KOLKE-905338 format. One line per 2 residues: their letters; for each residue y, x, z of N, C-alpha, C. Coordinates in Angstrom, 3 decimals. Last residue first. Example, Ala and Ser with C-alpha at 12.3 -4.5 7.8 and 13.67 -1.06 7.14 Angstrom:
2
sa) -2.250 12.850 7.080 -1.060 13.670 7.140 0.030 12.900 7.870  -5.690 13.190 7.800 -4.500 12.300 7.800 -3.300 13.200 7.800
***
This chain:
291
de) 84.405 45.370 95.188 84.355 45.075 96.641 82.981 45.699 97.145  85.741 47.396 92.808 84.577 46.676 93.211 84.565 46.316 94.645
ag) 89.294 47.259 92.253 88.080 48.067 92.552 87.059 47.077 92.892  91.411 45.700 92.157 90.777 46.098 90.831 89.624 46.733 91.133
dp) 93.033 47.055 94.983 93.055 46.068 93.874 92.392 46.639 92.585  90.792 48.940 97.081 92.021 48.557 96.518 91.909 47.635 95.377
aa) 88.699 47.344 99.640 88.784 48.103 98.375 90.265 47.806 97.825  89.578 47.582 103.027 89.336 46.769 101.944 89.569 47.730 100.708
sc) 87.218 49.600 105.103 88.693 49.204 104.558 88.481 48.546 103.377  85.582 51.194 107.934 85.672 50.245 106.804 87.087 49.954 106.348
lv) 83.560 53.416 109.542 84.979 53.111 109.125 84.840 52.085 108.025  81.880 54.169 112.471 81.821 53.329 111.284 83.286 52.931 110.838
ly) 80.213 56.773 114.061 81.697 56.210 113.788 81.536 55.537 112.523  77.655 56.927 116.418 78.108 56.802 114.882 79.615 56.244 114.910
ht) 76.044 59.298 118.579 77.059 58.172 118.226 77.214 58.129 116.938  74.121 61.176 118.525 74.314 60.329 119.778 75.138 59.177 119.575
ag) 71.744 62.607 116.387 73.086 61.978 116.593 73.049 61.104 117.789  69.383 63.694 115.902 70.234 64.365 116.962 71.524 63.681 117.130
qa) 69.015 62.627 112.637 68.243 63.250 113.613 69.474 64.033 114.539  70.295 59.502 111.748 70.550 60.971 111.639 69.989 61.618 112.913
ak) 68.395 56.687 110.694 69.109 57.441 111.822 69.306 58.781 111.339  69.095 54.634 107.927 68.106 55.424 108.716 68.957 56.431 109.546
ws) 71.095 51.441 108.451 70.828 52.873 107.918 69.569 53.514 108.702  72.978 48.638 107.980 71.977 49.293 108.513 71.622 50.531 107.755
lr) 75.605 46.100 108.604 75.142 47.484 107.981 74.040 47.910 108.700  76.665 42.951 107.745 75.899 43.694 108.632 75.536 45.014 107.931
ls) 79.963 41.368 107.854 78.785 41.983 107.098 78.044 42.706 108.131  82.486 38.899 107.606 81.691 39.752 108.322 80.541 40.274 107.412
nh) 83.892 36.808 106.429 84.600 37.692 107.374 83.786 38.622 107.933  82.274 35.398 104.832 83.768 35.489 104.394 84.469 36.462 105.299
sl) 79.187 37.464 104.851 80.003 36.122 105.024 81.404 36.256 104.635  76.150 39.026 104.481 77.631 38.772 104.185 78.038 37.453 104.414
es) 73.666 40.224 105.160 74.291 39.148 105.893 75.861 39.015 105.786  74.015 43.860 104.528 73.341 42.531 104.428 74.239 41.358 105.283
vr) 73.636 46.973 103.062 74.590 45.900 103.444 73.983 44.482 103.488  72.587 50.190 103.833 72.204 48.786 103.387 73.416 47.903 103.906
ls) 72.021 53.651 103.426 72.919 52.524 103.891 72.678 51.185 103.146  70.206 55.931 103.564 69.761 54.479 103.117 70.711 53.540 103.728
rp) 70.998 58.009 106.443 70.653 57.857 104.961 70.428 56.308 104.765  73.100 60.284 108.252 72.428 59.145 108.158 72.095 58.701 106.575
ss) 72.505 63.828 108.304 73.398 62.497 107.864 72.547 61.284 107.957  72.460 66.818 110.272 71.833 65.747 109.345 72.650 64.542 109.279
lp) 74.528 69.545 109.986 74.078 68.326 110.740 73.530 67.331 109.804  73.211 72.554 108.368 74.244 71.453 108.604 73.642 70.323 109.418
lt) 72.046 75.305 110.370 71.722 74.195 109.437 72.889 73.243 109.554  73.410 78.754 110.405 72.914 77.285 111.120 72.750 76.303 110.031
st) 72.510 81.575 108.711 73.464 80.461 108.832 72.728 79.390 109.549  72.596 85.087 109.532 71.838 83.925 109.265 72.886 82.768 109.406
vg) 72.150 88.479 109.922 72.910 87.518 109.609 72.045 86.249 109.271  71.808 91.358 112.100 71.359 90.405 111.178 72.341 89.193 110.960
rl) 71.211 94.576 113.622 72.095 93.582 113.113 71.407 92.649 112.066  70.677 96.621 116.383 70.062 95.904 115.503 71.173 94.848 114.944
gd) 72.485 99.720 117.202 72.328 98.150 117.394 71.442 97.703 116.210  71.251 102.594 118.620 71.738 101.963 117.525 71.548 100.391 117.635
gv) 71.582 103.177 122.261 70.953 103.201 120.972 71.609 102.513 119.823  73.517 105.071 124.395 73.327 103.820 123.771 72.668 104.087 122.548
at) 73.430 106.689 127.655 73.234 106.644 126.189 73.148 105.271 125.656  73.089 106.728 130.313 73.892 107.688 129.843 73.651 107.840 128.289
dy) 71.568 104.219 130.839 72.728 104.868 131.784 73.686 105.864 131.257  71.770 102.146 127.899 71.119 103.114 128.927 72.283 103.569 129.873
vp) 71.523 99.386 125.834 72.514 100.116 126.606 71.584 101.034 127.809  71.183 98.244 122.619 70.422 98.592 123.867 71.398 99.528 124.620
iv) 72.358 95.347 120.973 72.687 96.800 121.213 71.967 97.158 122.618  72.218 93.335 118.246 71.383 93.519 119.561 71.666 95.027 119.886
sv) 74.400 91.010 116.634 73.833 92.353 116.983 73.267 92.473 118.251  74.918 88.686 114.032 74.384 88.954 115.393 74.118 90.377 115.471
ly) 76.938 86.493 112.370 76.548 87.810 112.568 76.060 88.009 113.917  76.461 83.206 110.871 76.716 84.087 112.049 76.235 85.387 111.833
et) 77.738 80.610 109.042 77.134 81.861 108.987 77.474 82.725 110.173  77.298 77.198 109.628 78.067 78.268 109.828 77.285 79.516 109.797
hs) 76.359 74.563 110.212 76.569 74.927 108.827 77.601 76.271 108.758  77.657 74.103 113.526 76.713 73.829 112.510 77.197 74.345 111.131
tl) 77.955 76.566 116.114 78.728 75.528 115.290 77.770 75.260 114.016  75.888 76.591 119.119 76.433 77.056 117.917 77.266 76.045 117.192
ns) 74.580 76.265 121.498 75.938 75.794 121.427 76.478 76.307 120.313  72.493 79.240 121.982 72.704 77.806 121.853 74.232 77.566 121.715
lq) 69.959 81.537 121.355 71.452 81.287 121.331 71.819 79.817 121.047  67.493 83.052 123.282 67.817 81.784 122.540 69.310 81.522 122.574
vs) 65.792 86.180 122.829 66.907 85.212 123.485 67.183 84.011 122.633  63.867 88.967 123.700 64.133 87.886 122.898 65.122 86.936 123.592
sv) 62.980 90.888 125.413 63.194 91.355 124.020 63.190 90.012 123.122  63.552 92.418 128.676 63.519 91.203 127.788 63.746 91.538 126.310
ag) 63.905 94.579 130.027 62.561 94.266 129.945 62.529 93.050 129.007  66.697 94.851 130.257 66.058 95.719 129.425 64.655 95.336 129.156
el) 68.588 91.761 130.674 67.860 92.910 131.280 66.925 93.621 130.200  71.407 90.902 128.597 69.973 90.703 129.112 69.443 91.998 129.797
vv) 74.299 89.314 127.958 73.673 90.524 128.524 72.417 90.201 129.160  75.978 87.881 125.125 74.699 87.728 126.173 74.386 88.983 126.719
er) 78.909 86.749 123.788 77.978 87.894 124.224 77.027 87.345 125.436  80.892 85.902 120.906 80.394 85.659 122.183 79.334 86.609 122.503
pt) 84.045 85.878 119.085 82.725 86.483 119.456 82.200 85.989 120.811  85.445 83.303 117.332 85.381 83.941 118.713 84.172 84.651 118.964
gg) 86.051 84.140 114.099 85.939 83.101 115.091 85.833 83.877 116.306  85.138 84.695 110.735 86.349 84.644 111.759 86.057 83.702 112.746
ks) 83.081 84.533 109.114 84.396 84.162 108.406 85.547 84.123 109.507  80.813 84.905 110.717 81.240 85.899 109.867 82.604 85.672 109.158
py) 80.856 84.047 114.121 81.005 83.485 112.741 81.464 84.547 111.870  78.883 86.150 116.307 80.220 85.387 115.919 80.152 85.098 114.575
yv) 77.325 87.781 119.105 77.262 86.910 117.965 78.495 86.305 117.649  75.762 90.271 120.719 77.112 89.873 120.334 76.873 89.046 119.224
vr) 73.892 91.181 123.469 73.633 90.437 122.260 75.069 89.931 122.065  72.945 94.293 124.973 74.130 93.317 124.727 73.908 92.646 123.450
yk) 70.464 95.022 127.400 70.840 94.682 126.018 72.103 93.882 125.838  69.776 97.666 129.701 70.237 96.190 129.442 70.375 96.194 127.899
kp) 68.268 99.852 129.817 68.655 99.209 131.087 69.013 97.821 130.801  65.561 99.999 127.453 66.809 100.160 127.990 67.223 99.747 129.414
pr) 62.506 101.673 127.265 63.169 100.523 127.480 64.560 100.828 128.069  61.682 103.893 124.628 62.230 104.015 126.117 62.865 102.687 126.469
lp) 60.863 102.770 122.319 59.847 103.372 123.124 60.300 103.619 124.480  62.525 99.480 121.958 62.345 100.867 121.665 61.200 101.562 122.620
ps) 61.000 96.280 121.111 61.661 97.118 122.038 61.566 98.604 121.690  61.521 94.062 118.434 60.651 95.213 119.131 61.357 96.080 119.936
wa) 62.990 90.891 118.943 62.841 92.216 118.350 61.768 92.998 118.910  64.190 87.726 118.225 63.281 88.617 118.956 63.298 89.831 118.292
lh) 66.327 84.799 118.684 66.241 86.120 118.261 65.127 86.927 118.913  66.842 81.456 117.504 66.013 82.316 118.462 66.005 83.645 117.822
ms) 69.623 79.193 117.507 68.716 80.080 116.847 67.955 80.954 117.836  71.410 75.901 117.239 70.783 77.062 117.921 70.004 77.959 116.979
ks) 72.375 73.910 115.796 73.229 74.277 117.139 72.575 75.561 117.586  70.971 73.228 113.575 72.395 73.230 113.473 73.250 73.793 114.710
tv) 68.420 75.889 114.044 68.885 74.482 113.777 70.307 74.454 113.499  65.795 78.285 113.573 67.324 78.008 113.380 67.472 76.494 113.168
as) 63.452 79.765 114.173 63.826 78.369 114.917 65.249 77.917 114.578  64.593 83.174 114.098 63.718 82.017 113.755 64.242 80.744 114.577
ik) 64.838 86.403 113.268 65.639 85.201 113.648 64.880 84.066 113.174  64.009 89.630 114.353 63.504 88.429 113.619 64.429 87.253 114.175
ld) 64.227 93.040 113.844 64.899 91.822 114.565 64.355 90.568 113.737  63.097 95.790 114.083 62.300 94.684 113.548 63.033 93.288 114.223
tp) 63.675 97.780 117.081 63.650 97.498 115.752 63.110 96.199 115.382  65.978 99.493 119.561 64.980 98.509 119.083 64.817 98.358 117.467
sl) 66.303 103.035 120.204 66.783 101.725 119.353 65.632 100.884 119.160  65.455 105.182 121.512 66.453 104.467 122.202 66.840 103.287 121.403
qp) 63.500 106.304 119.661 63.301 106.422 120.990 64.113 105.434 121.919  64.524 106.070 117.071 63.608 105.036 117.464 63.334 105.047 119.065
gt) 67.503 107.965 117.714 66.646 107.357 116.854 65.606 106.257 117.362  69.244 108.663 119.667 68.206 109.694 119.245 67.160 108.867 118.475
nv) 72.693 108.486 119.912 71.589 107.773 119.520 70.519 108.904 119.146  74.612 110.017 121.286 74.727 108.534 121.246 73.529 107.774 120.829
pt) 73.367 112.553 123.414 73.450 111.868 122.130 73.677 110.486 122.250  75.329 114.162 125.647 74.103 113.197 125.506 74.298 112.504 124.070
dt) 75.832 117.659 125.957 76.098 116.499 125.270 75.155 115.535 125.266  76.472 119.191 128.848 75.314 118.926 128.061 75.624 117.581 127.358
te) 79.030 121.722 129.550 78.452 120.306 129.603 77.309 120.179 128.680  81.070 123.586 131.074 79.777 123.768 130.327 79.072 122.295 130.653
kh) 84.434 123.495 130.164 83.291 123.144 131.132 82.038 123.254 130.425  86.240 123.928 128.315 85.868 125.102 128.950 84.684 124.787 130.007
sr) 86.719 121.421 127.282 86.148 122.359 126.247 85.644 123.564 127.192  88.230 120.199 129.290 86.854 119.739 129.070 86.162 120.712 128.162
ek) 90.749 121.655 129.136 89.875 121.606 130.316 88.513 121.233 130.149  91.391 120.898 126.363 91.328 122.362 126.827 90.288 122.537 128.104
ir) 91.755 118.173 126.696 90.842 118.653 125.848 90.411 120.212 126.067  93.925 117.962 128.484 92.441 117.548 128.966 91.476 118.126 127.958
tc) 95.940 119.286 127.188 95.502 119.744 128.281 94.046 119.428 128.691  96.194 117.324 125.034 95.879 118.627 124.729 95.306 119.315 125.887
lv) 96.882 115.056 126.568 95.762 115.096 125.586 95.229 116.447 125.326  99.354 115.771 127.835 98.236 115.474 128.622 96.979 115.608 127.709
rt) 101.006 116.068 125.629 100.741 117.278 126.340 99.463 117.045 127.286  100.993 113.576 124.359 100.580 114.663 123.610 100.149 115.845 124.550
lk) 102.125 112.102 126.537 100.873 111.623 126.068 100.186 112.934 125.225  104.626 113.257 126.469 103.921 113.386 127.694 102.445 113.046 127.240
gv) 105.692 112.371 123.890 105.728 113.830 124.362 104.683 114.065 125.493  105.331 109.496 123.784 104.546 110.436 122.859 104.548 111.893 123.332
ls) 106.537 107.635 125.243 105.261 108.191 125.794 104.780 109.337 125.016  108.692 106.622 124.030 109.021 107.489 125.088 107.848 108.143 125.641
gl) 107.622 105.022 122.016 108.029 106.416 121.532 108.315 107.334 122.714  107.240 102.627 123.062 106.009 103.530 122.995 106.562 104.976 122.671
lp) 109.259 101.059 123.005 109.342 101.972 124.034 108.125 102.933 123.956  108.904 99.315 120.894 109.722 100.460 120.621 109.757 101.443 121.737
fd) 107.209 97.343 122.246 106.642 98.443 121.270 107.661 99.407 121.042  107.750 96.994 125.760 107.762 96.366 124.455 107.364 97.656 123.472
lv) 107.108 97.953 128.304 107.395 96.591 128.268 107.422 96.051 126.827  104.097 99.941 128.888 105.422 99.813 128.608 105.953 98.374 128.224
ny) 101.844 101.888 130.503 102.202 100.635 130.283 103.764 100.512 129.897  99.037 103.952 130.884 100.288 103.790 130.568 100.684 102.552 130.147
vt) 96.407 106.150 132.177 96.978 104.814 132.002 98.438 104.703 131.863  95.736 108.890 132.567 95.101 108.045 131.576 95.502 106.693 131.286
le) 96.806 110.040 134.930 97.052 110.820 133.469 96.555 109.818 132.342  96.224 108.397 136.800 97.739 108.731 136.736 97.936 109.582 135.430
lp) 93.467 108.207 136.814 94.161 107.166 136.275 95.737 107.523 135.950  91.415 110.904 135.883 92.418 110.366 136.859 93.291 109.319 136.194
es) 89.055 108.436 134.753 89.811 109.075 135.768 90.362 110.437 135.419  89.545 106.381 131.875 88.907 107.280 132.507 89.680 107.839 133.767
av) 90.052 102.683 131.689 90.587 104.131 131.385 89.618 105.042 132.317  89.263 100.107 132.343 88.823 100.560 131.277 88.990 102.263 131.122
qr) 90.671 99.595 134.834 89.272 99.513 134.767 88.742 100.261 133.689  93.330 99.860 133.902 92.931 100.825 135.012 91.321 100.785 135.006
le) 93.499 97.675 132.289 93.711 99.059 131.711 93.156 100.065 132.705  93.192 95.502 134.158 92.168 95.863 133.227 92.322 97.259 132.488
ae) 95.644 95.862 135.506 94.465 95.950 136.264 93.192 96.265 135.368  97.450 95.205 133.511 97.410 96.641 134.048 96.149 96.918 134.810
da) 97.162 93.649 130.612 96.743 93.391 131.936 96.522 94.789 132.562  99.956 93.235 128.393 98.660 93.857 128.618 98.399 93.691 130.185
nk) 102.157 92.090 127.111 101.353 91.335 128.021 99.952 91.822 128.386  103.734 94.914 126.483 104.051 93.483 126.710 103.087 93.008 127.741
vg) 101.060 97.325 126.239 102.349 97.016 125.778 102.611 95.384 126.112  99.121 100.001 127.448 99.370 98.614 127.430 100.832 98.388 126.947
ia) 96.543 102.363 126.846 98.020 102.069 126.906 98.283 100.565 126.650  94.223 104.392 128.221 94.594 103.012 127.930 95.988 102.808 127.912
fi) 91.832 106.863 127.146 93.265 106.559 127.498 93.636 105.230 127.236  88.623 107.956 127.865 89.385 106.764 127.367 90.744 106.821 127.920
ei) 86.150 110.213 126.779 87.378 109.863 127.627 88.204 108.809 127.053  82.665 110.238 126.824 83.898 109.871 125.958 84.970 109.526 126.887
gl) 80.335 110.648 128.142 81.313 111.565 128.182 82.480 111.400 127.412  78.936 108.314 128.428 78.439 109.196 127.277 79.298 110.379 127.184
nk) 80.088 106.772 130.224 78.886 107.469 130.612 78.361 108.381 129.562  82.251 105.896 128.687 82.603 106.835 129.769 81.338 107.672 130.077
lt) 80.934 103.998 127.101 81.521 105.109 126.614 81.724 106.265 127.532  80.262 102.065 129.202 79.073 102.753 128.266 79.861 103.991 127.482
qa) 82.606 101.310 130.028 81.695 102.136 131.022 80.611 102.797 130.257  83.564 99.742 128.043 84.175 100.990 128.419 83.421 101.992 129.251
al) 81.861 97.688 128.120 81.700 98.476 126.936 82.453 99.805 127.257  82.486 96.668 130.575 81.134 97.150 130.298 81.131 97.865 129.270
na) 85.283 96.043 130.199 85.031 96.967 131.349 83.397 97.484 130.935  85.542 94.009 128.576 86.047 95.389 128.079 85.424 96.349 129.026
dd) 84.269 91.107 127.755 84.055 92.195 128.667 84.203 93.576 128.212  86.971 89.381 126.082 85.641 89.604 126.349 85.397 90.698 127.438
qs) 89.613 89.168 125.825 88.998 87.934 125.792 87.557 88.089 125.905  92.016 91.324 127.539 90.746 91.171 126.718 90.172 89.865 127.020
kg) 95.535 90.815 127.426 94.165 90.949 128.260 93.010 90.521 127.517  97.440 92.823 125.063 97.034 91.601 125.754 95.778 91.670 126.576
dt) 98.105 94.820 123.552 99.210 94.094 124.030 98.929 92.795 124.752  96.831 98.273 123.327 96.589 96.882 123.498 97.801 96.075 124.013
ll) 95.095 101.103 122.525 96.369 100.494 122.587 96.423 98.991 122.420  93.178 103.618 123.475 93.221 102.186 123.410 94.662 101.798 123.460
iv) 91.728 106.489 122.462 93.211 105.998 122.994 93.134 104.532 122.542  89.237 108.583 123.152 89.490 107.135 122.535 90.941 106.950 123.109
lk) 87.566 111.599 122.502 88.650 110.928 123.020 88.922 109.633 122.398  85.270 114.015 122.819 85.496 112.829 122.128 86.570 112.077 123.084
ea) 85.079 117.524 121.681 85.318 116.613 122.750 85.729 115.258 122.143  82.514 118.807 119.467 83.901 118.436 119.669 84.110 117.443 120.882
el) 79.929 119.196 118.736 80.593 120.099 119.706 81.908 119.836 120.140  79.354 117.057 117.051 78.589 117.214 118.237 79.494 117.998 119.293
ra) 82.022 115.377 115.421 81.263 116.625 115.585 80.610 116.745 116.955  82.357 112.440 113.227 82.398 112.991 114.711 81.543 114.365 114.720
ga) 82.326 111.433 110.839 83.233 112.869 110.939 83.126 113.248 112.380  80.681 109.506 110.186 82.155 109.125 110.239 82.924 110.327 110.514
dp) 78.356 110.587 110.672 78.585 110.253 109.213 79.969 109.751 109.158  78.161 111.103 113.540 78.335 112.192 112.731 78.685 111.770 111.238
kl) 80.281 108.567 115.179 78.960 108.975 114.657 79.163 110.198 113.646  82.356 106.956 116.075 82.074 108.252 116.728 80.645 108.687 116.543
nq) 82.700 104.585 114.625 83.593 105.777 114.495 83.219 107.094 115.038  80.448 102.860 115.259 80.727 103.107 113.821 81.634 104.553 113.656
el) 79.899 102.656 117.823 78.758 102.628 116.998 79.208 102.974 115.554  82.405 103.070 119.325 81.023 103.801 119.648 80.154 103.873 118.525
vh) 84.000 101.190 118.016 84.429 102.656 117.946 83.183 103.488 118.247  82.559 98.846 118.664 82.750 99.205 117.283 83.020 100.672 117.156
tl) 83.010 98.904 121.407 81.637 98.899 120.985 81.729 99.232 119.434  85.760 98.414 121.455 85.232 99.613 122.010 83.802 99.839 121.630
al) 85.741 95.814 120.247 86.470 96.931 119.748 86.044 98.290 120.128  84.530 94.235 122.272 83.920 94.433 120.879 84.411 95.697 120.084
gt) 86.380 94.588 124.325 84.960 95.082 124.556 84.341 95.180 123.156  88.574 93.270 123.245 88.590 94.751 123.419 87.187 95.317 123.694
ft) 89.820 90.979 121.576 88.352 91.346 121.989 88.208 92.788 121.949  92.049 89.135 120.996 92.081 90.399 121.897 90.654 90.654 122.357
ng) 93.136 87.493 117.987 92.777 87.647 119.337 92.604 89.089 119.948  95.993 88.504 115.640 94.829 87.761 116.157 94.561 87.751 117.622
gk) 96.888 90.855 113.097 97.241 89.869 114.352 95.947 89.225 114.671  97.353 93.883 112.112 96.233 92.985 112.108 96.396 92.048 113.412
yr) 99.583 95.527 109.990 99.294 95.037 111.407 98.409 93.821 111.214  98.796 98.136 107.903 99.251 96.710 107.970 98.723 96.268 109.312
ln) 99.963 101.475 107.082 99.123 100.507 107.994 99.680 99.181 108.086  101.446 103.316 105.985 100.857 102.379 105.104 100.083 101.310 105.884
rv) 102.070 105.107 108.058 103.210 104.287 107.402 102.731 103.226 106.662  99.515 106.133 108.540 100.102 105.129 109.449 101.289 104.483 108.763
ae) 99.257 107.557 106.132 98.358 106.489 106.363 98.790 105.638 107.472  101.258 109.475 106.589 101.289 108.568 105.434 100.391 107.314 105.697
lv) 100.026 110.808 108.717 101.310 110.109 108.908 101.571 109.100 107.764  97.842 111.955 107.579 97.701 111.047 108.731 98.963 110.195 108.808
qe) 98.970 113.764 105.663 98.177 112.593 105.188 97.965 111.513 106.322  100.297 115.396 107.337 101.116 114.665 106.391 100.247 113.471 105.969
rt) 98.289 116.851 108.745 99.223 115.995 109.473 99.904 114.918 108.562  95.062 116.732 107.098 96.458 117.315 107.367 97.270 116.271 108.088
sy) 92.819 115.607 106.456 92.620 116.984 106.874 94.061 117.442 107.329  91.031 112.271 106.621 92.290 113.194 106.306 92.086 114.444 107.009
as) 88.463 111.366 107.242 89.190 110.747 106.049 90.408 111.814 105.689  86.878 111.724 109.380 86.823 112.736 108.242 87.606 112.384 107.103
ld) 87.288 109.705 111.202 87.686 111.041 111.487 87.796 111.962 110.308  88.248 106.962 109.038 87.290 107.663 109.777 87.864 108.979 110.128
we) 90.540 104.108 108.994 90.220 105.421 108.371 89.280 106.230 109.492  90.171 101.634 110.068 91.233 101.848 108.895 90.894 103.204 108.273
tr) 87.807 99.321 110.839 87.954 100.765 110.651 89.029 100.862 109.491  88.180 96.602 112.800 88.126 96.864 111.370 88.502 98.475 111.372
pd) 86.705 93.973 114.849 87.321 95.214 114.691 87.256 95.710 113.142  87.710 90.540 115.170 86.657 91.518 114.539 87.277 92.788 114.338
ss) 89.686 89.470 116.485 88.487 88.857 116.788 87.358 89.858 116.256  91.027 92.484 116.410 91.390 91.185 116.946 90.061 90.460 117.396
yq) 91.869 96.005 115.858 90.934 94.828 116.289 91.672 93.621 116.559  91.691 99.001 114.045 92.376 97.894 114.508 91.403 96.820 114.917
sl) 91.008 102.478 114.163 90.431 101.165 114.079 91.475 100.092 114.567  91.103 105.785 113.114 91.752 104.647 113.587 91.127 103.355 113.183
g) 90.933 109.458 113.648 90.328 108.163 113.176 91.237 107.035 113.734
***
């Protein structure tokens, strides 16, 4: 399976999409590069919630591996998301190119780091890693397969997942989220929100006893996607998702012109709610137009 990410992660194909080496290589050849920002934490959460689920081809009995390839430092909290995956027994290999932050790669990757962290100066040099990485991956899968482990489910339904997301008190700059907690309170909630048409995702981390949050400093007249994700010590529940738009900024109304003279005029209007300043522009009407 493969997902690309920048501001927003995108699944290119799921684990169940192809069944032969040739099909996978053809898919790689047809892959279009997705440029943009580097929200690694959001990408790792996407992989956990979307790509490592049974309906995407993940098998309960199979070892779970994530290979992260990045050319920059994450613009969100990659460590928290990576820790959630690792707590679920998912092994992470981190490969950095060019401007990747090696300290961050070492935080994100699973132990032992000498086998799971790689860094090269440029993309063509990735080819030099293929042989070693292939051997390490295959060896790790065999080692892990022989251990007697108890798989912790990524999600066990309503016991671990909140329900009934309500979005209220929406203004041009803020909104209020509330939800019904799961039967088993989580350790924390991750609330992720970002504009649906592209923009910088932001994140709030809440204690598990909290079941509401006020999102502030939003952009007016913008559609936002929001996710509420419960995080446990050894599991993560299904995230709640919602979408809503902030209100447009209010406008001044009832513009009136009075006290006209040869070189001045007076303007008056009804105030715009929440406005702290007004910018007044005036210009001479073009020839022939009404003054």
